[in-house]
C-alpha positions in Angstrom: 0.0 0.0 0.0 2.8 2.4 0.8 4.4 1.7 -2.5 1.2 2.6 -4.3 1.0 5.9 -2.5 4.5 6.8 -3.5 3.8 6.1 -7.1 0.8 8.3 -7.1 2.7 11.1 -5.4 5.5 10.8 -8.0 3.1 11.0 -10.9 1.4 14.0 -9.4 4.7 15.6 -8.9 5.6 15.1 -12.6 2.2 16.5 -13.7 2.5 19.7 -11.6 6.3 20.0 -12.1 7.6 19.7 -8.5 10.7 21.8 -8.1 11.9 24.6 -10.4 14.9 23.2 -12.2 12.8 21.2 -14.7 10.4 24.0 -15.9 12.0 24.3 -19.3 11.6 20.6 -20.0 7.8 21.0 -20.4 7.9 23.6 -23.1 5.8 26.2 -21.1 4.6 29.1 -23.3 6.8 32.2 -23.4 4.6 35.3 -22.6 7.3 37.9 -23.4 6.1 38.5 -26.9 2.5 38.7 -25.8 3.3 41.3 -23.2 5.1 43.4 -25.9 2.1 43.0 -28.2 -0.2 44.1 -25.4 1.9 47.2 -24.8 1.7 48.1 -28.5 -2.0 47.6 -28.7 -2.4 49.9 -25.7 -0.7 52.8 -27.5 -2.8 52.3 -30.6 -6.0 54.3 -30.8 -9.1 52.1 -31.0 -10.3 54.2 -33.9 -9.5 57.4 -35.8 -11.7 60.3 -37.0 -10.7 62.2 -40.1 -12.3 65.1 -42.0 -10.9 66.1 -45.4 -8.0 63.6 -44.6 -7.1 65.6 -41.5 -7.1 63.5 -38.3 -9.1 65.1 -35.4 -8.5 64.9 -31.7 -11.2 65.3 -29.1 -12.1 69.0 -28.8 -10.6 70.1 -32.2 -12.3 72.7 -34.3 -12.6 72.3 -38.1 -13.3 75.4 -40.2 -15.6 75.0 -43.2 -14.9 78.6 -44.4 -17.5 80.9 -45.9 -20.7 80.3 -47.8 -23.5 82.7 -48.9 -26.5 82.2 -46.7 -29.5 80.6 -48.2 -27.6 80.0 -51.4 -24.4 78.0 -51.0 -23.4 74.8 -49.2 -20.0 73.3 -48.4 -19.6 69.5 -47.9 -16.8 67.4 -46.2 -16.6 63.7 -45.7 -15.9 62.3 -42.2 -14.1 58.9 -41.9 -14.1 56.7 -38.8 -11.7 53.8 -39.1 -11.8 50.9 -36.7 -8.3 50.1 -35.5 -9.3 47.6 -32.9 -9.8 43.9 -33.0 -13.5 43.8 -32.4 -16.4 45.3 -34.3 -17.1 48.9 -33.6 -20.7 50.2 -33.8 -22.6 53.5 -33.2 -24.5 53.6 -29.9 -26.0 57.1 -29.9 -29.4 58.4 -31.1 -29.3 60.2 -33.4 -26.2 58.4 -34.7 -24.4 61.7 -35.3 -25.5 64.4 -32.8 -25.0 68.0 -33.9 -25.9 70.7 -31.4 -25.7 74.5 -31.3 -27.0 75.2 -34.8 -29.1 73.7 -37.5 -26.7 75.1 -40.2 -24.6 71.9 -40.1 -26.3 68.7 -41.3 -25.1 65.1 -41.4 -25.9 62.1 -43.6 -26.3 58.6 -42.3 -23.0 56.6 -42.0 -22.4 54.2 -44.8 -22.1 51.3 -42.3 -23.1 51.4 -38.7 -21.3 48.2 -37.6 -17.6 48.7 -38.5 -15.4 45.5 -38.7 -11.7 45.8 -37.7 -9.7 47.7 -40.3 -12.8 49.0 -42.1 -14.0 52.6 -42.5 -17.4 54.2 -42.0 -18.1 57.4 -44.0 -20.7 60.1 -43.6 -20.9 63.6 -44.9 -21.5 66.9 -43.1 -22.7 69.9 -45.0 -22.6 73.5 -44.0 -25.8 75.3 -45.2 -25.8 78.7 -43.5 -29.2 80.4 -42.9 -27.8 83.4 -41.2 -24.9 85.8 -42.0 -22.5 85.4 -39.1 -19.9 83.0 -37.7 -21.6 79.7 -36.8 -20.2 77.1 -34.4 -21.7 73.7 -33.7 -20.7 70.7 -31.6 -20.6 67.2 -33.0 -20.8 64.1 -30.7 -20.4 60.5 -31.8 -21.2 57.7 -29.4 -19.4 54.4 -30.1 -19.1 50.9 -28.5 -15.5 51.2 -27.6 -15.3 51.3 -23.8 -12.0 53.2 -23.6 -13.3 55.9 -25.9 -17.0 55.7 -26.1 -17.7 59.3 -27.1 -15.9 61.5 -29.6 -16.6 65.2 -29.6 -15.4 68.0 -31.9 -16.5 71.4 -33.2 -17.4 72.8 -36.6 -17.1 76.4 -37.6 -18.4 78.3 -40.7 -19.2 81.8 -41.8 -22.5 82.7 -43.4 -22.2 85.7 -45.7 -25.0 87.9 -47.0 -24.1 90.9 -49.2 -23.3 92.0 -52.7 -19.8 90.8 -53.4 -17.6 91.0 -56.4 -15.0 88.4 -57.2 -12.2 89.0 -59.7 -10.3 86.1 -61.3 -7.5 85.7 -63.9 -7.8 82.2 -65.2 -8.6 80.2 -62.0 -6.7 82.5 -59.7 -8.8 84.7 -57.4 -7.4 88.2 -57.2 -8.0 90.0 -53.9 -8.4 93.8 -53.5 -5.1 95.8 -53.5 -3.2 92.8 -55.1 0.0 93.1 -57.1 -0.5 90.9 -60.2 2.7 90.0 -62.0 3.1 88.2 -65.3 6.5 87.2 -66.7 5.3 86.1 -70.1 5.3 89.3 -72.2 6.6 88.8 -75.7 8.1 91.4 -78.0 5.9 93.1 -80.6 3.0 90.6 -80.0 -0.5 91.1 -78.7 0.1 90.0 -75.1 -3.4 89.2 -73.7 -4.6 89.0 -70.1 -8.3 88.2 -69.6 -10.0 88.8 -66.2 -13.5 87.7 -65.0 -15.7 89.7 -62.8 -18.3 87.6 -61.0 -21.1 88.5 -58.6 -20.9 86.0 -55.7 -23.4 87.8 -53.6 -27.2 87.4 -53.5 -28.1 90.8 -54.9 -27.4 92.5 -58.2 -23.8 93.8 -58.5 -23.5 97.2 -60.3 -20.3 98.4 -61.9 -20.3 102.2 -61.3 -17.4 103.5 -63.4 -17.8 104.5 -67.0 -16.1 102.6 -68.5 -16.4 99.9 -65.8 -12.6 99.3 -65.6 -10.3 102.3 -65.4 -6.5 102.7 -65.6 -5.6 105.0 -62.8 -1.8 104.9 -62.8 1.0 104.1 -65.3 1.6 104.7 -68.9 -1.2 103.6 -71.2 0.8 103.7 -74.4 0.5 100.3 -76.2 -2.1 99.2 -73.7 -5.8 98.8 -74.5 -8.7 97.4 -72.6 -11.7 95.5 -73.9 -14.3 96.5 -71.3 -17.1 94.3 -69.8 -20.3 94.3 -71.8 -22.5 94.5 -68.8 -22.7 97.1 -66.0 -25.1 95.0 -63.9 -24.5 91.4 -62.9 -27.1 89.2 -61.2 -26.3 86.5 -58.7 -23.6 84.1 -60.0 -23.4 86.0 -63.3 -20.0 87.0 -64.7 -18.4 89.1 -67.4 -14.9 89.5 -68.7 -12.5 92.3 -69.6 -9.3 91.9 -71.6 -6.0 93.8 -71.4 -3.9 94.0 -74.6 -0.2 95.0 -74.4 2.1 95.4 -77.4 5.6 95.3 -76.0 8.0 97.5 -78.0 11.1 97.0 -75.7 12.3 94.7 -72.9 11.3 97.1 -70.1 8.8 96.0 -67.5 5.5 98.0 -67.4 3.3 98.7 -64.4 -0.3 99.9 -64.4 -3.0 100.2 -61.8 -6.7 99.4 -62.4 -9.8 100.4 -60.5 -13.3 98.9 -60.5 -16.0 100.8 -58.6 -19.1 98.9 -57.6 -21.9 98.5 -55.0 -20.0 95.5 -53.5 -20.3 95.8 -49.7 -16.7 94.9 -48.8 -14.8 96.0 -51.9 -16.8 98.9 -53.3 -13.5 100.4 -54.6 -11.5 97.5 -56.0 -7.9 98.3 -57.0 -5.0 96.1 -58.2 -1.7 96.6 -59.9 -0.4 94.7 -63.0 3.3 94.3 -63.6 4.1 93.2 -67.2 7.6 91.5 -67.2 9.3 90.5 -70.5 9.6 86.8 -71.3 13.4 86.3 -71.4 15.1 83.8 -73.7 16.8 80.7 -72.5 19.0 80.4 -75.5 19.7 84.0 -76.6 21.2 84.9 -80.0 24.1 87.2 -80.6 24.8 88.6 -84.1 27.0 91.2 -85.8 25.0 93.8 -87.8 25.6 93.6 -91.5 24.8 97.3 -91.6 27.3 99.9 -90.2 26.8 103.2 -88.4 28.9 106.0 -87.1 29.3 106.7 -83.4 26.2 108.9 -83.1 23.2 106.6 -82.5 21.4 109.2 -80.5 22.3 107.4 -77.4 22.0 103.8 -76.3 18.3 103.5 -77.1 19.1 104.5 -80.7 21.6 101.7 -80.9 19.0 99.3 -79.6 16.6 100.4 -82.4 19.4 99.9 -84.9 19.8 96.3 -83.7 16.1 95.5 -84.0 15.9 97.0 -87.4 18.9 94.9 -88.5 17.3 91.7 -87.0 14.1 92.3 -88.9 15.9 92.3 -92.2 16.7 88.6 -91.7 14.9 85.5 -90.3 15.4 87.0 -86.8 11.9 88.4 -86.8 10.9 87.4 -83.3 12.5 88.6 -80.0 13.9 91.9 -78.8 17.6 92.8 -79.2 19.8 95.3 -77.4 23.2 96.7 -78.5 26.2 95.3 -76.7 27.7 98.7 -75.9 28.9 100.4 -72.7 28.1 103.9 -71.5 29.1 106.0 -68.5 26.0 104.6 -66.7 25.7 101.0 -67.9 28.2 98.3 -68.8 27.7 96.1 -71.8 28.0 93.1 -69.5 25.0 94.3 -67.6 22.9 94.1 -70.7 23.2 90.3 -71.0 21.2 87.7 -69.2 22.3 84.5 -67.4 21.6 82.4 -70.4 23.2 80.2 -73.1 24.3 82.3 -76.0 24.3 81.1 -79.6 25.0 82.6 -83.0 22.5 82.7 -85.8 23.6 79.3 -87.0 22.7 77.9 -83.5 26.4 77.3 -82.6 27.2 77.9 -78.9 29.0 81.1 -78.1 29.0 80.6 -74.3 27.1 78.5 -71.8 26.4 81.3 -69.3 26.6 85.0 -68.8 29.8 84.7 -66.8 31.6 82.6 -69.4 30.6 85.1 -72.1 32.9 87.7 -70.3 35.7 85.4 -69.1 37.9 86.2 -72.1 37.0 83.4 -74.5 34.1 82.4 -76.6 33.4 79.0 -78.3 32.5 80.0 -81.8 32.7 83.1 -84.0 29.7 85.5 -84.0 28.2 85.8 -87.4 25.8 88.4 -88.8 22.0 88.2 -88.9 22.1 86.2 -92.1 24.4 83.6 -90.7 27.5 84.8 -92.5 30.9 85.2 -90.9 32.6 88.6 -91.6 35.8 90.0 -90.1 35.6 93.6 -89.0 36.1 96.1 -86.2 33.0 96.7 -84.1 32.0 99.5 -81.7 32.0 98.3 -78.1 33.2 101.2 -75.8 34.3 98.5 -73.4 37.2 96.5 -72.1 37.3 92.7 -72.7 35.2 92.0 -69.6 32.4 94.1 -71.0 32.9 97.1 -68.7 32.9 100.8 -69.5 36.3 101.9 -70.8 36.0 105.7 -70.3 33.9 108.6 -71.5 36.3 109.4 -74.3 36.0 105.9 -75.7 32.2 105.7 -76.2 31.7 108.5 -78.6 30.4 110.5 -75.7 27.8 107.8 -74.8 27.0 107.2 -78.5 26.0 110.8 -79.3 29.1 111.9 -81.3 30.4 111.3 -84.8 33.2 113.7 -84.4 36.6 113.1 -85.9 38.2 114.2 -82.7 36.4 111.7 -80.4 37.5 108.1 -80.0 35.8 104.7 -79.4 37.0 101.4 -78.1 36.5 98.5 -80.6 36.5 94.7 -80.8 37.1 92.3 -83.7 34.7 89.5 -84.3 37.2 87.2 -86.0 38.9 86.4 -82.7 37.7 83.8 -80.1 39.8 85.2 -77.2 39.3 88.4 -75.3 40.0 90.5 -78.4 36.5 89.6 -79.7 35.3 92.5 -77.6 38.4 94.6 -77.0 41.3 94.4 -79.4 43.0 97.3 -77.5 42.7 99.6 -80.5 40.6 102.8 -81.0 38.7 104.2 -83.9 37.4 107.7 -84.6 33.7 108.2 -84.1 33.1 109.3 -87.6 33.9 105.8 -88.9 31.1 103.5 -89.9 31.4 100.3 -88.1 29.2 97.3 -87.1 28.0 96.5 -83.6 27.1 93.3 -81.7 23.4 92.8 -80.9 22.2 90.4 -78.2 18.7 89.0 -77.7 17.1 89.6 -74.3 13.4 88.8 -74.9 11.4 86.3 -76.9 
């Protein structure tokens, strides 16, 4: 009998693992990884709430912006994603509770019982019935015990007045805006079209005659095609068009004014700056025609360049003379661009390499022919002013007693722009012309 009792005790001891040394022999489960997993799941939110792809926290406020009361509505989709391991369902009634205003309305969620990893969507719309700032509270009750109620705020602004909106393409232009365009091309009809729209609820009246006025800046080479209507009903629009014929590479600025009965912007003003469209691969050529040193100043030499260009296939773009004066260096008249001759051979790859003393190919004339001749420059080899007595008195003298610094287009080294010799200003020489505008 005693032997039987010992056997039973021994078997029981094996089953319950008497002693501690033999614990690993029975392959007991390791709970370390489970503990880590539990820690990770504790830091993961049971669900997320997003509006317009922006995750909300409890107590956050989302701004719907402005809408015209009794006329416009704004909608956003709310997403609730179940990040837990059990189904998540709505427990409140109504399912989405909105308090504080009836200007925000909710649709019914797409699904009310959300499986793990799935998303429930519903839409909230802002439909203002008053003109003022409107704030509402949204409460969502869910089955998750650790976070069974999610609350956030919505804000919107109801507007009621006559309001004018101005657009250029799809860009809204606010009052007192500086509008800049960098696409002006030489001797082309550069067009900017603007749209006036009544986004208010009462008729918008344009009070100027004509409706759009130029109030500042030179109006030469600028014309306006005025709006056809002086009164615009709700959501109605009309356009006006600005035409600009650029005759040089100078920027132009004008100011426009539109007077209306718009409540907030009854006097609407904005500035337009018209910048030239610069060339990325600019041409340089030697004039086939010659001239004495009296061009009537630098602007006269620029005119001579464009006249020479128009005699050939160089019929587009604006050119300036590559000359220095007491107030401007020739090197300041070039852009940071690749420079090519009229046969599309590279002269230099940048503005700095143009003036480093060497060029890559000879500069031909506007017809693509290579000629060898002295040229007026009034500059040293780096394109800088070489002194008042060496520019034909800033290109206003053809006197036999005044001198001018010259280059020689046959050379590819620094002598292409300064061969260290002088000529009298009564001589008829060629000049370099460089493109600065498409």
